[in-house]
N, C-alpha and C positions, 0 to 999 in steps of 0.2 A: 186521245186518251188511250190508256192501256186496254187491250182487248180482253174483255171479261171472259171470253170463251177459252182463253189459254189456261193451262194448268200451271199452278205455282210450283217452283222447284225448291226443294229443301235448302236452307241456308248452308248446310254442311256440304252441299254439292255445288255451291256457287263457284264460278271461275273468275279470275281476275280480268276486269274489263280491258286493261292494258294489253292483254294477250291477243286481242283482236288485231292489233297492228302487227304483232309477230306472226300470227297465223296468215294474214293477208300477204305478208312479205315472203314467208316460207313456212309451210306446215311442219316440216321437220325441225326448223329452228324453234317454233312454238313448243313442240313436244319435248325437245331437249331442255328447254327452260322450265316449262310448267309441269311436265311429267317426270323427267329425269333429274330435275333440279340442278341443271348446269347453267352457269353464268360466268362470263368473262368480260372485263371492261376493255374497251379500246378507245381511241381518240374520239370517235363519234359518240359513244355512250357517255363518256366523261363530259363532253361538251353539252350533251343533252341534259345530263343531271345538273350541271351548273346553271343552265338556263332555267330549269324547273325550280331550283332552290330559291331563285330570286322571286318567284311568284308564290311560293308555298308559305303561307302564314295562316294557320287555321283559326287563329284568334283575331284576325284582322278583317274588318269590313269597313267600307267607307261609302259615303253618299255624295254623288256629284249631280246636283240639280235633280233631274228625274231618273237617275240611275243609281242603284245600289250595287256595289261590287263586293262579292264574297269570294275569298281565296281558299284553295285546298278543300273544297267542299266534298264530304263523303256522299256517295250515291250508290244506289243498288236497284236491281229489278228482279222481282220474284218470278215474273213470267219468262224472262230471258235467262235467269240463273247467273247473274253477274254482279260483282261489286267492285268499287274503285273510288277514284276521286276526280273531280274536275279541277284543273289548274285555276280557272276563274269562272265564275258564273255572274253575268251581269243581269240584274233584274231591272227591266225598263218599265216605267210607270205606264200602265194601260188599264184604265178603269172599266173598259168594255170587255176585253179578252183576257185580262190578267187574273191572278189568284191572290187571295189574302195572305199576308205574311205576318207572323206573330210580332207584335210591337210596332207595326208600321201601318200608317194610314193609307187608304187607297188600295188599288190592286196592281200587281206586278207580273210581267211576263219574262220568264228566264231565257237567257241565251248563253250557251256554253262557249268558252274561249279556251282553246288548247294551244300551248306554246311548244314549238318544235325548233330544233336546230336546223341548219341548212336552209334550203329554199324549196319552193313548190315542187312537188313530185308529180310525175305523169300518171302514176297509179293512184288507186283510191284508198291506200292504207290509212292515211291521216283522216280522210273524210269519213271512213267507216267508223273509226274510233270516236270521232266527234258526233256522228249520228247516234251511236250507241249511248253516249252521254246524254243526248237530248231525249232519247227514249226512256232512260232511267228517270230523268227529271219529270217527264210527263206522267210517269206512273207514280212517282213519289208524291208529287204536288197535285195530282189529279187536275192537270191543266190542259188546255187545248193543244193541238199539235204545234210543236215549236218548228217554225218554218225555216229558220236560219241560225247558224252559229258562225264562229270565226276561228281561223287559224293564224297564229302569229309566228313568222319564221325569223329565227335569230340572225341568219346570214344576210337576208335582204332587209331586215327591220321593217317588214311590211305586214300588215294585217289584211287577211283576205276573207271575204264573205263566202260562206258555203251554203247553198240551198240544200236543205235536208229533204231530199226527194223520197218518194215512195220506193223508187228503185234502190236507193241506198239502204233504206230501212229493210227491204226484202232481202238484200244481200247480207245485212247484219243478222237477220233471223236464221237464214240458211247456214251461214258461217258458224253461228253459235250452236246450232243443232249438230253440226259436224264436230265441233270442238268438244261438246259434251259426250258425243259418241266415242271419239278417240280417247278422251280422258277416262271414261267408264271402262274401256277395254285396256287402258294403259298402253295404247298403241303409238309407236313412233314410226312415221313413214320413212321409206327409204330415200336415199339421196336423189334429187333431180338437179343436176348441176346447171348453173346459169352464171352470168357475169356478176350477179349480185353476191355470189359466194365470197368473192374477194373482200367485200366490205363487211362481212359478217364477223362478229367478235367470237363466234364459236367454231370458226373454220378448222382450228386445230383439234377440236373435240369431234366435230362432225366428220372430218377427213373426206371431203367431197371427191377428191381425186382418186383416192384408194377405193372408196365404196362405190363411186360411180363407175369404176372400171371393173368391178368384181363380176366374174362371169356367172351366168345363171346355171342351174343344175343341169339342164339339158345340154348346154354347150360344153360344160365341164365333163360330163359323161362321154360326149362325142369325142372330145379331144383325148380323153383317157383311152378310149377304145382304139383310136388311131395309133397311139404310141405303143399300145400293148401288142399290136400285130407284128 
């Protein structure tokens, strides 16, 4: 359940939950999108949007035996200061650990399901986003800790179970604290070039080659002094 010792964040200061993935991938990319309001489509982002469109129908729910499927479900957390949507939430019948749902008999335990293009990544970007979704659901529904969620990858057409560990949850809390701090200061980090820059849809706005090679003040003054002699 949500930690009652945490201070609620005002709704006007909520950040987009989807930004967690951007921040984990590149802090500068997150700032360009969420602070400076820059966004460009590329093949990867278009493919991801098309995959999500197939799952998003906010008026559609279905029941499959002991599972209720809800799509495009709005979620939020006042303690984390985020808002967003789950692609899919599967409510599994669990009369011992579950929670009551309006208009449904029995008790149900939620599991978030996030759809992604491509295939499994070595980093935790997708897992952190999924973990944040689970933390929102726990707070909203006042339910026990959600121990697992699922990632579905469009390229492999495979669904992978993710154990939502305390380590992932702690990373989400620390990351969001830093995101709120950056957003409050309207701070955009400097470029840290990596091989991931080539896959970024904002590389022409970020200009990692130019900014990454920009000399610092000390070296610039040193070079100027040499040439002036």
